[in-house]
C-alpha positions as protocol buffer text, in pm:
chain_id: "A"
residue {
  index: 1
  type: LEU
  ca { x: 4143 y: -4311 z: 11153 }
}
residue {
  index: 2
  type: GLU
  ca { x: 3936 y: -4504 z: 11395 }
}
residue {
  index: 3
  type: GLN
  ca { x: 3638 y: -4287 z: 11325 }
}
residue {
  index: 4
  type: ILE
  ca { x: 3668 y: -4346 z: 10957 }
}
residue {
  index: 5
  type: LEU
  ca { x: 3708 y: -4731 z: 11001 }
}
residue {
  index: 6
  type: THR
  ca { x: 3424 y: -4741 z: 11236 }
}
residue {
  index: 7
  type: THR
  ca { x: 3197 y: -4569 z: 10978 }
}
residue {
  index: 8
  type: LEU
  ca { x: 3314 y: -4791 z: 10699 }
}
residue {
  index: 9
  type: GLN
  ca { x: 3298 y: -5117 z: 10872 }
}
residue {
  index: 10
  type: PRO
  ca { x: 3054 y: -5077 z: 11171 }
}
residue {
  index: 11
  type: GLU
  ca { x: 3035 y: -5455 z: 11207 }
}
residue {
  index: 12
  type: ARG
  ca { x: 3397 y: -5470 z: 11342 }
}
residue {
  index: 13
  type: THR
  ca { x: 3433 y: -5460 z: 11717 }
}
residue {
  index: 14
  type: VAL
  ca { x: 3634 y: -5188 z: 11889 }
}
residue {
  index: 15
  type: GLU
  ca { x: 3920 y: -5445 z: 11950 }
}
residue {
  index: 16
  type: GLU
  ca { x: 3930 y: -5549 z: 11575 }
}
residue {
  index: 17
  type: THR
  ca { x: 3939 y: -5168 z: 11479 }
}
residue {
  index: 18
  type: ASP
  ca { x: 4214 y: -5102 z: 11719 }
}
residue {
  index: 19
  type: THR
  ca { x: 4404 y: -5401 z: 11596 }
}
residue {
  index: 20
  type: LEU
  ca { x: 4391 y: -5266 z: 11227 }
}
residue {
  index: 21
  type: ILE
  ca { x: 4499 y: -4925 z: 11336 }
}
residue {
  index: 22
  type: LEU
  ca { x: 4803 y: -5062 z: 11514 }
}
residue {
  index: 23
  type: ARG
  ca { x: 4892 y: -5291 z: 11228 }
}
residue {
  index: 24
  type: PHE
  ca { x: 4892 y: -4966 z: 10997 }
}
residue {
  index: 25
  type: LEU
  ca { x: 5094 y: -4758 z: 11241 }
}
residue {
  index: 26
  type: GLU
  ca { x: 5352 y: -5034 z: 11270 }
}
residue {
  index: 27
  type: GLN
  ca { x: 5405 y: -5006 z: 10889 }
}
residue {
  index: 28
  type: ILE
  ca { x: 5481 y: -4627 z: 10905 }
}
residue {
  index: 29
  type: PRO
  ca { x: 5861 y: -4678 z: 10934 }
}
residue {
  index: 30
  type: GLU
  ca { x: 5860 y: -4907 z: 10628 }
}
residue {
  index: 31
  type: ILE
  ca { x: 5638 y: -4647 z: 10431 }
}
residue {
  index: 32
  type: LYS
  ca { x: 5901 y: -4377 z: 10534 }
}
residue {
  index: 33
  type: ALA
  ca { x: 6189 y: -4590 z: 10427 }
}
residue {
  index: 34
  type: CYS
  ca { x: 6020 y: -4661 z: 10096 }
}
residue {
  index: 35
  type: LEU
  ca { x: 5944 y: -4274 z: 10031 }
}
residue {
  index: 36
  type: GLU
  ca { x: 6299 y: -4194 z: 10100 }
}
residue {
  index: 37
  type: THR
  ca { x: 6407 y: -4410 z: 9802 }
}
residue {
  index: 38
  type: ASP
  ca { x: 6137 y: -4249 z: 9590 }
}
residue {
  index: 39
  type: ILE
  ca { x: 6286 y: -3899 z: 9685 }
}
residue {
  index: 40
  type: GLN
  ca { x: 6628 y: -4026 z: 9602 }
}
residue {
  index: 41
  type: ALA
  ca { x: 6502 y: -4166 z: 9258 }
}
residue {
  index: 42
  type: ALA
  ca { x: 6336 y: -3822 z: 9195 }
}
residue {
  index: 43
  type: TYR
  ca { x: 6659 y: -3631 z: 9286 }
}
residue {
  index: 44
  type: ASP
  ca { x: 6886 y: -3867 z: 9074 }
}
residue {
  index: 45
  type: GLY
  ca { x: 6649 y: -3869 z: 8793 }
}
residue {
  index: 46
  type: ASP
  ca { x: 6559 y: -3512 z: 8727 }
}
residue {
  index: 47
  type: PRO
  ca { x: 6837 y: -3260 z: 8661 }
}
residue {
  index: 48
  type: ALA
  ca { x: 6600 y: -2979 z: 8763 }
}
residue {
  index: 49
  type: ALA
  ca { x: 6559 y: -3103 z: 9111 }
}
residue {
  index: 50
  type: MET
  ca { x: 6795 y: -2894 z: 9344 }
}
residue {
  index: 51
  type: SER
  ca { x: 6725 y: -3061 z: 9685 }
}
residue {
  index: 52
  type: CYS
  ca { x: 6524 y: -3332 z: 9844 }
}
residue {
  index: 53
  type: ASP
  ca { x: 6313 y: -3075 z: 10034 }
}
residue {
  index: 54
  type: GLU
  ca { x: 6215 y: -2934 z: 9680 }
}
residue {
  index: 55
  type: ILE
  ca { x: 6095 y: -3273 z: 9573 }
}
residue {
  index: 56
  type: MET
  ca { x: 5891 y: -3326 z: 9886 }
}
residue {
  index: 57
  type: LEU
  ca { x: 5732 y: -2992 z: 9878 }
}
residue {
  index: 58
  type: ALA
  ca { x: 5688 y: -2893 z: 9509 }
}
residue {
  index: 59
  type: TYR
  ca { x: 5675 y: -3227 z: 9307 }
}
residue {
  index: 60
  type: PRO
  ca { x: 5316 y: -3336 z: 9249 }
}
residue {
  index: 61
  type: ALA
  ca { x: 5430 y: -3676 z: 9168 }
}
residue {
  index: 62
  type: PHE
  ca { x: 5587 y: -3723 z: 9510 }
}
residue {
  index: 63
  type: GLU
  ca { x: 5249 y: -3636 z: 9665 }
}
residue {
  index: 64
  type: ALA
  ca { x: 5066 y: -3871 z: 9462 }
}
residue {
  index: 65
  type: ILE
  ca { x: 5328 y: -4161 z: 9530 }
}
residue {
  index: 66
  type: SER
  ca { x: 5323 y: -4066 z: 9904 }
}
residue {
  index: 67
  type: ILE
  ca { x: 4942 y: -4108 z: 9932 }
}
residue {
  index: 68
  type: TYR
  ca { x: 4949 y: -4424 z: 9721 }
}
residue {
  index: 69
  type: ARG
  ca { x: 5213 y: -4571 z: 9952 }
}
residue {
  index: 70
  type: MET
  ca { x: 4986 y: -4536 z: 10255 }
}
residue {
  index: 71
  type: ALA
  ca { x: 4667 y: -4632 z: 10070 }
}
residue {
  index: 72
  type: HIS
  ca { x: 4844 y: -4950 z: 9930 }
}
residue {
  index: 73
  type: ARG
  ca { x: 4911 y: -5075 z: 10286 }
}
residue {
  index: 74
  type: LEU
  ca { x: 4552 y: -4997 z: 10385 }
}
residue {
  index: 75
  type: TYR
  ca { x: 4435 y: -5178 z: 10076 }
}
residue {
  index: 76
  type: LYS
  ca { x: 4652 y: -5486 z: 10150 }
}
residue {
  index: 77
  type: MET
  ca { x: 4491 y: -5492 z: 10501 }
}
residue {
  index: 78
  type: GLY
  ca { x: 4139 y: -5528 z: 10334 }
}
residue {
  index: 79
  type: ILE
  ca { x: 4012 y: -5199 z: 10441 }
}
residue {
  index: 80
  type: PRO
  ca { x: 3734 y: -5095 z: 10201 }
}
residue {
  index: 81
  type: MET
  ca { x: 3662 y: -4759 z: 10035 }
}
residue {
  index: 82
  type: LEU
  ca { x: 3936 y: -4551 z: 10221 }
}
residue {
  index: 83
  type: PRO
  ca { x: 4233 y: -4646 z: 9993 }
}
residue {
  index: 84
  type: ARG
  ca { x: 4041 y: -4555 z: 9686 }
}
residue {
  index: 85
  type: MET
  ca { x: 3916 y: -4226 z: 9843 }
}
residue {
  index: 86
  type: MET
  ca { x: 4281 y: -4145 z: 9915 }
}
residue {
  index: 87
  type: THR
  ca { x: 4418 y: -4216 z: 9571 }
}
residue {
  index: 88
  type: GLU
  ca { x: 4134 y: -4041 z: 9400 }
}
residue {
  index: 89
  type: TYR
  ca { x: 4198 y: -3738 z: 9616 }
}
residue {
  index: 90
  type: ALA
  ca { x: 4560 y: -3746 z: 9494 }
}
residue {
  index: 91
  type: HIS
  ca { x: 4430 y: -3789 z: 9140 }
}
residue {
  index: 92
  type: GLN
  ca { x: 4223 y: -3471 z: 9168 }
}
residue {
  index: 93
  type: LEU
  ca { x: 4522 y: -3278 z: 9312 }
}
residue {
  index: 94
  type: THR
  ca { x: 4785 y: -3402 z: 9059 }
}
residue {
  index: 95
  type: GLY
  ca { x: 4623 y: -3569 z: 8763 }
}
residue {
  index: 96
  type: ILE
  ca { x: 4817 y: -3883 z: 8854 }
}
residue {
  index: 97
  type: ASP
  ca { x: 4585 y: -4190 z: 8886 }
}
residue {
  index: 98
  type: ILE
  ca { x: 4752 y: -4476 z: 9084 }
}
residue {
  index: 99
  type: HIS
  ca { x: 4510 y: -4754 z: 9201 }
}
residue {
  index: 100
  type: PRO
  ca { x: 4592 y: -4865 z: 9560 }
}
residue {
  index: 101
  type: GLY
  ca { x: 4593 y: -5218 z: 9450 }
}
residue {
  index: 102
  type: ALA
  ca { x: 4893 y: -5164 z: 9219 }
}
residue {
  index: 103
  type: THR
  ca { x: 5236 y: -5310 z: 9348 }
}
residue {
  index: 104
  type: ILE
  ca { x: 5519 y: -5069 z: 9298 }
}
residue {
  index: 105
  type: GLY
  ca { x: 5877 y: -5124 z: 9415 }
}
residue {
  index: 106
  type: ASN
  ca { x: 6134 y: -4888 z: 9561 }
}
residue {
  index: 107
  type: TYR
  ca { x: 6304 y: -4607 z: 9396 }
}
residue {
  index: 108
  type: PHE
  ca { x: 5988 y: -4505 z: 9187 }
}
residue {
  index: 109
  type: PHE
  ca { x: 5967 y: -4175 z: 9003 }
}
residue {
  index: 110
  type: ILE
  ca { x: 5709 y: -4005 z: 8789 }
}
residue {
  index: 111
  type: ASP
  ca { x: 5852 y: -3707 z: 8602 }
}
residue {
  index: 112
  type: HIS
  ca { x: 5597 y: -3419 z: 8541 }
}
residue {
  index: 113
  type: GLY
  ca { x: 5319 y: -3677 z: 8579 }
}
residue {
  index: 114
  type: THR
  ca { x: 4996 y: -3535 z: 8449 }
}
residue {
  index: 115
  type: GLY
  ca { x: 4782 y: -3802 z: 8277 }
}
residue {
  index: 116
  type: VAL
  ca { x: 4963 y: -4101 z: 8417 }
}
residue {
  index: 117
  type: VAL
  ca { x: 4730 y: -4424 z: 8484 }
}
residue {
  index: 118
  type: ILE
  ca { x: 4836 y: -4712 z: 8682 }
}
residue {
  index: 119
  type: GLY
  ca { x: 4579 y: -4991 z: 8695 }
}
residue {
  index: 120
  type: GLU
  ca { x: 4478 y: -5206 z: 8997 }
}
residue {
  index: 121
  type: THR
  ca { x: 4675 y: -5530 z: 8914 }
}
residue {
  index: 122
  type: THR
  ca { x: 4978 y: -5357 z: 8765 }
}
residue {
  index: 123
  type: THR
  ca { x: 5317 y: -5467 z: 8922 }
}
residue {
  index: 124
  type: ILE
  ca { x: 5624 y: -5241 z: 8888 }
}
residue {
  index: 125
  type: GLY
  ca { x: 5970 y: -5324 z: 9001 }
}
residue {
  index: 126
  type: GLU
  ca { x: 6244 y: -5108 z: 9142 }
}
residue {
  index: 127
  type: HIS
  ca { x: 6411 y: -4809 z: 8999 }
}
residue {
  index: 128
  type: VAL
  ca { x: 6133 y: -4728 z: 8748 }
}
residue {
  index: 129
  type: LYS
  ca { x: 6079 y: -4404 z: 8586 }
}
residue {
  index: 130
  type: LEU
  ca { x: 5738 y: -4294 z: 8408 }
}
residue {
  index: 131
  type: TYR
  ca { x: 5692 y: -3973 z: 8224 }
}
residue {
  index: 132
  type: GLN
  ca { x: 5348 y: -3790 z: 8176 }
}
residue {
  index: 133
  type: GLY
  ca { x: 5079 y: -3953 z: 7989 }
}
residue {
  index: 134
  type: VAL
  ca { x: 5180 y: -4310 z: 8050 }
}
residue {
  index: 135
  type: THR
  ca { x: 4898 y: -4573 z: 8073 }
}
residue {
  index: 136
  type: LEU
  ca { x: 4957 y: -4893 z: 8239 }
}
residue {
  index: 137
  type: GLY
  ca { x: 4608 y: -5022 z: 8163 }
}
residue {
  index: 138
  type: ALA
  ca { x: 4376 y: -5305 z: 8079 }
}
residue {
  index: 139
  type: LYS
  ca { x: 4240 y: -5421 z: 7736 }
}
residue {
  index: 140
  type: SER
  ca { x: 3870 y: -5487 z: 7673 }
}
residue {
  index: 141
  type: PHE
  ca { x: 3730 y: -5658 z: 7991 }
}
residue {
  index: 142
  type: GLU
  ca { x: 3648 y: -6028 z: 8020 }
}
residue {
  index: 143
  type: LEU
  ca { x: 3280 y: -6054 z: 8067 }
}
residue {
  index: 144
  type: ASP
  ca { x: 3066 y: -6296 z: 8281 }
}
residue {
  index: 145
  type: GLU
  ca { x: 2755 y: -6488 z: 8164 }
}
residue {
  index: 146
  type: HIS
  ca { x: 2553 y: -6169 z: 8236 }
}
residue {
  index: 147
  type: GLY
  ca { x: 2768 y: -5938 z: 8032 }
}
residue {
  index: 148
  type: ASN
  ca { x: 2932 y: -5779 z: 8321 }
}
residue {
  index: 149
  type: PRO
  ca { x: 3323 y: -5727 z: 8366 }
}
residue {
  index: 150
  type: VAL
  ca { x: 3480 y: -6009 z: 8554 }
}
residue {
  index: 151
  type: LYS
  ca { x: 3644 y: -5888 z: 8881 }
}
residue {
  index: 152
  type: GLY
  ca { x: 3945 y: -5994 z: 9076 }
}
residue {
  index: 153
  type: ILE
  ca { x: 4147 y: -6108 z: 8771 }
}
residue {
  index: 154
  type: LYS
  ca { x: 4500 y: -5997 z: 8634 }
}
residue {
  index: 155
  type: ARG
  ca { x: 4421 y: -5706 z: 8387 }
}
residue {
  index: 156
  type: HIS
  ca { x: 4729 y: -5485 z: 8385 }
}
residue {
  index: 157
  type: PRO
  ca { x: 5088 y: -5526 z: 8300 }
}
residue {
  index: 158
  type: ASP
  ca { x: 5397 y: -5619 z: 8476 }
}
residue {
  index: 159
  type: ILE
  ca { x: 5695 y: -5385 z: 8452 }
}
residue {
  index: 160
  type: GLY
  ca { x: 6056 y: -5501 z: 8552 }
}
residue {
  index: 161
  type: ASN
  ca { x: 6341 y: -5322 z: 8716 }
}
residue {
  index: 162
  type: HIS
  ca { x: 6544 y: -5031 z: 8586 }
}
residue {
  index: 163
  type: VAL
  ca { x: 6268 y: -4948 z: 8313 }
}
residue {
  index: 164
  type: VAL
  ca { x: 6193 y: -4607 z: 8159 }
}
residue {
  index: 165
  type: VAL
  ca { x: 5866 y: -4541 z: 7996 }
}
residue {
  index: 166
  type: TYR
  ca { x: 5847 y: -4210 z: 7815 }
}
residue {
  index: 167
  type: ALA
  ca { x: 5568 y: -3966 z: 7753 }
}
residue {
  index: 168
  type: GLY
  ca { x: 5229 y: -4099 z: 7614 }
}
residue {
  index: 169
  type: ALA
  ca { x: 5324 y: -4468 z: 7598 }
}
residue {
  index: 170
  type: THR
  ca { x: 5030 y: -4714 z: 7640 }
}
residue {
  index: 171
  type: ILE
  ca { x: 5097 y: -5052 z: 7776 }
}
residue {
  index: 172
  type: LEU
  ca { x: 4808 y: -5295 z: 7812 }
}
residue {
  index: 173
  type: GLY
  ca { x: 4708 y: -5624 z: 7923 }
}
residue {
  index: 174
  type: GLY
  ca { x: 4720 y: -5854 z: 8224 }
}
residue {
  index: 175
  type: MET
  ca { x: 4971 y: -6100 z: 8052 }
}
residue {
  index: 176
  type: THR
  ca { x: 5188 y: -5809 z: 7915 }
}
residue {
  index: 177
  type: HIS
  ca { x: 5545 y: -5821 z: 8062 }
}
residue {
  index: 178
  type: ILE
  ca { x: 5836 y: -5571 z: 8013 }
}
residue {
  index: 179
  type: GLY
  ca { x: 6163 y: -5705 z: 8121 }
}
residue {
  index: 180
  type: ASP
  ca { x: 6446 y: -5541 z: 8313 }
}
residue {
  index: 181
  type: ASN
  ca { x: 6659 y: -5252 z: 8196 }
}
residue {
  index: 182
  type: CYS
  ca { x: 6416 y: -5156 z: 7897 }
}
residue {
  index: 183
  type: VAL
  ca { x: 6339 y: -4827 z: 7738 }
}
residue {
  index: 184
  type: ILE
  ca { x: 5989 y: -4774 z: 7607 }
}
residue {
  index: 185
  type: ALA
  ca { x: 5999 y: -4434 z: 7408 }
}
residue {
  index: 186
  type: ASN
  ca { x: 5734 y: -4184 z: 7366 }
}
residue {
  index: 187
  type: ARG
  ca { x: 5390 y: -4285 z: 7222 }
}
residue {
  index: 188
  type: VAL
  ca { x: 5471 y: -4651 z: 7196 }
}
residue {
  index: 189
  type: SER
  ca { x: 5181 y: -4874 z: 7202 }
}
residue {
  index: 190
  type: LEU
  ca { x: 5172 y: -5224 z: 7318 }
}
residue {
  index: 191
  type: ALA
  ca { x: 4836 y: -5375 z: 7224 }
}
residue {
  index: 192
  type: GLY
  ca { x: 4825 y: -5636 z: 7503 }
}
residue {
  index: 193
  type: GLU
  ca { x: 4975 y: -5979 z: 7605 }
}
residue {
  index: 194
  type: VAL
  ca { x: 5320 y: -5864 z: 7463 }
}
residue {
  index: 195
  type: HIS
  ca { x: 5629 y: -6012 z: 7623 }
}
residue {
  index: 196
  type: VAL
  ca { x: 5927 y: -5776 z: 7601 }
}
residue {
  index: 197
  type: GLY
  ca { x: 6262 y: -5934 z: 7710 }
}
residue {
  index: 198
  type: ASN
  ca { x: 6549 y: -5765 z: 7901 }
}
residue {
  index: 199
  type: TRP
  ca { x: 6750 y: -5479 z: 7768 }
}
residue {
  index: 200
  type: VAL
  ca { x: 6510 y: -5393 z: 7497 }
}
residue {
  index: 201
  type: VAL
  ca { x: 6477 y: -5047 z: 7339 }
}
residue {
  index: 202
  type: ILE
  ca { x: 6142 y: -4965 z: 7161 }
}
residue {
  index: 203
  type: GLY
  ca { x: 6164 y: -4643 z: 6956 }
}
residue {
  index: 204
  type: GLY
  ca { x: 5908 y: -4371 z: 6957 }
}
residue {
  index: 205
  type: HIS
  ca { x: 5571 y: -4407 z: 6796 }
}
residue {
  index: 206
  type: ALA
  ca { x: 5610 y: -4795 z: 6748 }
}
residue {
  index: 207
  type: ALA
  ca { x: 5308 y: -5025 z: 6782 }
}
residue {
  index: 208
  type: VAL
  ca { x: 5327 y: -5378 z: 6883 }
}
residue {
  index: 209
  type: HIS
  ca { x: 5056 y: -5625 z: 6797 }
}
residue {
  index: 210
  type: GLN
  ca { x: 4907 y: -5819 z: 7091 }
}
residue {
  index: 211
  type: TRP
  ca { x: 5076 y: -6167 z: 7163 }
}
residue {
  index: 212
  type: THR
  ca { x: 5407 y: -6059 z: 7001 }
}
residue {
  index: 213
  type: HIS
  ca { x: 5727 y: -6178 z: 7177 }
}
residue {
  index: 214
  type: ILE
  ca { x: 6044 y: -5970 z: 7165 }
}
residue {
  index: 215
  type: GLY
  ca { x: 6372 y: -6112 z: 7274 }
}
residue {
  index: 216
  type: ASP
  ca { x: 6661 y: -5975 z: 7494 }
}
residue {
  index: 217
  type: HIS
  ca { x: 6880 y: -5699 z: 7375 }
}
residue {
  index: 218
  type: VAL
  ca { x: 6657 y: -5596 z: 7075 }
}
residue {
  index: 219
  type: MET
  ca { x: 6630 y: -5244 z: 6939 }
}
residue {
  index: 220
  type: ILE
  ca { x: 6307 y: -5165 z: 6741 }
}
residue {
  index: 221
  type: GLN
  ca { x: 6347 y: -4854 z: 6550 }
}
residue {
  index: 222
  type: GLY
  ca { x: 6088 y: -4561 z: 6603 }
}
residue {
  index: 223
  type: GLY
  ca { x: 5763 y: -4587 z: 6410 }
}
residue {
  index: 224
  type: ALA
  ca { x: 5773 y: -4964 z: 6358 }
}
residue {
  index: 225
  type: LEU
  ca { x: 5442 y: -5147 z: 6325 }
}
residue {
  index: 226
  type: LEU
  ca { x: 5542 y: -5483 z: 6464 }
}
residue {
  index: 227
  type: GLY
  ca { x: 5317 y: -5802 z: 6439 }
}
residue {
  index: 228
  type: GLN
  ca { x: 5576 y: -6094 z: 6442 }
}
residue {
  index: 229
  type: ASP
  ca { x: 5824 y: -6227 z: 6694 }
}
residue {
  index: 230
  type: VAL
  ca { x: 6165 y: -6070 z: 6713 }
}
residue {
  index: 231
  type: PRO
  ca { x: 6459 y: -6297 z: 6813 }
}
residue {
  index: 232
  type: PRO
  ca { x: 6715 y: -6164 z: 7058 }
}
residue {
  index: 233
  type: PHE
  ca { x: 7017 y: -5940 z: 6979 }
}
residue {
  index: 234
  type: ILE
  ca { x: 6879 y: -5796 z: 6659 }
}
residue {
  index: 235
  type: ILE
  ca { x: 6762 y: -5452 z: 6513 }
}
residue {
  index: 236
  type: VAL
  ca { x: 6429 y: -5414 z: 6347 }
}
residue {
  index: 237
  type: ARG
  ca { x: 6380 y: -5163 z: 6065 }
}
residue {
  index: 238
  type: ASN
  ca { x: 6085 y: -4936 z: 6094 }
}
residue {
  index: 239
  type: ASP
  ca { x: 6003 y: -4920 z: 5720 }
}
residue {
  index: 240
  type: THR
  ca { x: 6014 y: -5288 z: 5632 }
}
residue {
  index: 241
  type: MET
  ca { x: 5970 y: -5464 z: 5969 }
}
residue {
  index: 242
  type: ARG
  ca { x: 6256 y: -5680 z: 5872 }
}
residue {
  index: 243
  type: PHE
  ca { x: 6593 y: -5783 z: 6026 }
}
residue {
  index: 244
  type: ALA
  ca { x: 6840 y: -5502 z: 5996 }
}
residue {
  index: 245
  type: GLY
  ca { x: 7141 y: -5645 z: 6165 }
}
residue {
  index: 246
  type: ILE
  ca { x: 7251 y: -5727 z: 6508 }
}
residue {
  index: 247
  type: ASN
  ca { x: 7247 y: -5463 z: 6797 }
}
residue {
  index: 248
  type: LYS
  ca { x: 7626 y: -5440 z: 6811 }
}
residue {
  index: 249
  type: ILE
  ca { x: 7633 y: -5103 z: 7008 }
}
residue {
  index: 250
  type: GLY
  ca { x: 7375 y: -5222 z: 7274 }
}
residue {
  index: 251
  type: LEU
  ca { x: 7557 y: -5565 z: 7308 }
}
residue {
  index: 252
  type: SER
  ca { x: 7900 y: -5387 z: 7340 }
}
residue {
  index: 253
  type: ARG
  ca { x: 7756 y: -5142 z: 7606 }
}
residue {
  index: 254
  type: ARG
  ca { x: 7627 y: -5429 z: 7805 }
}
residue {
  index: 255
  type: GLY
  ca { x: 7973 y: -5602 z: 7832 }
}
residue {
  index: 256
  type: PHE
  ca { x: 7941 y: -5864 z: 7544 }
}
residue {
  index: 257
  type: THR
  ca { x: 8296 y: -5937 z: 7418 }
}
residue {
  index: 258
  type: PRO
  ca { x: 8395 y: -5883 z: 7056 }
}
residue {
  index: 259
  type: GLU
  ca { x: 8409 y: -6270 z: 7022 }
}
residue {
  index: 260
  type: ARG
  ca { x: 8062 y: -6312 z: 7157 }
}
residue {
  index: 261
  type: ILE
  ca { x: 7929 y: -6048 z: 6923 }
}
residue {
  index: 262
  type: ALA
  ca { x: 8108 y: -6194 z: 6651 }
}
residue {
  index: 263
  type: GLU
  ca { x: 7937 y: -6537 z: 6701 }
}
residue {
  index: 264
  type: ILE
  ca { x: 7590 y: -6375 z: 6737 }
}
residue {
  index: 265
  type: HIS
  ca { x: 7664 y: -6187 z: 6404 }
}
residue {
  index: 266
  type: ASP
  ca { x: 7761 y: -6518 z: 6242 }
}
residue {
  index: 267
  type: ALA
  ca { x: 7440 y: -6702 z: 6369 }
}
residue {
  index: 268
  type: CYS
  ca { x: 7219 y: -6416 z: 6264 }
}
residue {
  index: 269
  type: ARG
  ca { x: 7384 y: -6424 z: 5912 }
}
residue {
  index: 270
  type: ILE
  ca { x: 7289 y: -6791 z: 5870 }
}
residue {
  index: 271
  type: LEU
  ca { x: 6927 y: -6725 z: 6004 }
}
residue {
  index: 272
  type: PHE
  ca { x: 6845 y: -6410 z: 5817 }
}
residue {
  index: 273
  type: GLN
  ca { x: 7084 y: -6389 z: 5512 }
}
residue {
  index: 274
  type: SER
  ca { x: 7140 y: -6730 z: 5401 }
}
residue {
  index: 275
  type: GLY
  ca { x: 6806 y: -6784 z: 5216 }
}
residue {
  index: 276
  type: LEU
  ca { x: 6726 y: -7093 z: 5430 }
}
residue {
  index: 277
  type: ASN
  ca { x: 6388 y: -7127 z: 5614 }
}
residue {
  index: 278
  type: TYR
  ca { x: 6417 y: -7047 z: 5977 }
}
residue {
  index: 279
  type: MET
  ca { x: 6393 y: -7421 z: 6096 }
}
residue {
  index: 280
  type: SER
  ca { x: 6677 y: -7522 z: 5848 }
}
residue {
  index: 281
  type: GLY
  ca { x: 6860 y: -7216 z: 5952 }
}
residue {
  index: 282
  type: CYS
  ca { x: 6840 y: -7324 z: 6322 }
}
residue {
  index: 283
  type: GLU
  ca { x: 6994 y: -7673 z: 6234 }
}
residue {
  index: 284
  type: GLU
  ca { x: 7268 y: -7487 z: 6041 }
}
residue {
  index: 285
  type: VAL
  ca { x: 7347 y: -7254 z: 6321 }
}
residue {
  index: 286
  type: GLU
  ca { x: 7373 y: -7555 z: 6562 }
}
residue {
  index: 287
  type: LYS
  ca { x: 7624 y: -7734 z: 6322 }
}
residue {
  index: 288
  type: GLN
  ca { x: 7836 y: -7424 z: 6249 }
}
residue {
  index: 289
  type: ILE
  ca { x: 7831 y: -7204 z: 6557 }
}
residue {
  index: 290
  type: PRO
  ca { x: 8000 y: -7329 z: 6882 }
}
residue {
  index: 291
  type: GLN
  ca { x: 7750 y: -7387 z: 7164 }
}
residue {
  index: 292
  type: SER
  ca { x: 7685 y: -7087 z: 7378 }
}
residue {
  index: 293
  type: ALA
  ca { x: 7413 y: -6932 z: 7596 }
}
residue {
  index: 294
  type: GLU
  ca { x: 7342 y: -6674 z: 7308 }
}
residue {
  index: 295
  type: ARG
  ca { x: 7333 y: -6933 z: 7027 }
}
residue {
  index: 296
  type: ASP
  ca { x: 7106 y: -7150 z: 7207 }
}
residue {
  index: 297
  type: GLU
  ca { x: 6878 y: -6853 z: 7313 }
}
residue {
  index: 298
  type: LEU
  ca { x: 6843 y: -6750 z: 6943 }
}
residue {
  index: 299
  type: VAL
  ca { x: 6757 y: -7110 z: 6823 }
}
residue {
  index: 300
  type: LYS
  ca { x: 6519 y: -7169 z: 7110 }
}
residue {
  index: 301
  type: PHE
  ca { x: 6336 y: -6838 z: 7055 }
}
residue {
  index: 302
  type: ILE
  ca { x: 6283 y: -6910 z: 6688 }
}
residue {
  index: 303
  type: ARG
  ca { x: 6163 y: -7267 z: 6720 }
}
residue {
  index: 304
  type: GLU
  ca { x: 5922 y: -7164 z: 7002 }
}
residue {
  index: 305
  type: SER
  ca { x: 5767 y: -6866 z: 6828 }
}
residue {
  index: 306
  type: LYS
  ca { x: 5386 y: -6856 z: 6814 }
}
residue {
  index: 307
  type: ARG
  ca { x: 5334 y: -6563 z: 6573 }
}
residue {
  index: 308
  type: GLY
  ca { x: 5617 y: -6630 z: 6337 }
}
residue {
  index: 309
  type: ILE
  ca { x: 5951 y: -6445 z: 6301 }
}
residue {
  index: 310
  type: ILE
  ca { x: 6014 y: -6116 z: 6127 }
}
residue {
  index: 311
  type: LYS
  ca { x: 6152 y: -6163 z: 5778 }
}
residue {
  index: 312
  type: PRO
  ca { x: 6508 y: -6105 z: 5669 }
}
residue {
  index: 313
  type: TYR
  ca { x: 6588 y: -5771 z: 5524 }
}
residue {
  index: 314
  type: GLU
  ca { x: 6748 y: -5912 z: 5229 }
}
residue {
  index: 315
  type: ALA
  ca { x: 6427 y: -6072 z: 5107 }
}
residue {
  index: 316
  type: LYS
  ca { x: 6283 y: -5732 z: 5090 }
}
residue {
  index: 317
  type: ALA
  ca { x: 6573 y: -5604 z: 4893 }
}
residue {
  index: 318
  type: LYS
  ca { x: 6541 y: -5880 z: 4645 }
}
residue {
  index: 319
  type: GLU
  ca { x: 6185 y: -5808 z: 4591 }
}
residue {
  index: 320
  type: GLU
  ca { x: 6256 y: -5446 z: 4493 }
}
């Protein structure tokens, strides 16, 4: 390591180089502890895993993650070139491309792994699982006055805790945020600057337009083409992109009482089935539904929407 650092940064003194090496070596126990959580995540997350030794010796994703964990520490220390060389070596070996600048929490697992891309400014929380072909990438790059890509800005998404992203999903943009406890199914496409709340399920092959906001506890059916904001607690149909009811099963699984679910149902009935426009519906909800965190979240979401709210399913039925 001393020889490599001296070659990469000959301007550093011997004392400075030795200090960097010592700083890195002091982080080895932390790296080891982090990798132990990654092994546990792989063992817990893959029914084919028979032992921790098998994961360490036979799983290409663990090799890529191990090299990333070390390269990331060197990257944060400001060491040039070497972190990228390390992760590109892992990329060649495994087909998994993790930029050393990405920030990834404990208990991280990539299942299968081929074709995964994680960009430089990506942040990933704890207990996150990715499948093969997932891209956590950038949109088209912002250019400077000379037409060159602007460097050093946030370009890649933020992924919360306890998130699963299935095969082939594409999540783009520096302002895109995926909340905690979400499931992003296979071949989902988030076009950029999309905000996804907590406990959201997006079905396979769905596509979400940039700048769209999806509230908490939402379920979007597979194949949906979504271009308007989705208030919390509801289901979105894939054929009409309209309100299709509240997410009763999901809410029940997450500990919502029958009384709370009933109040959410009544609020959504006013908002989506009464024939009132959304602003009038919000006023009526505040009059008829007892004050609660869920009621206030619904009303606040609708009033603050920038792209407009998905249309009531009943309105489509009437047109037919």
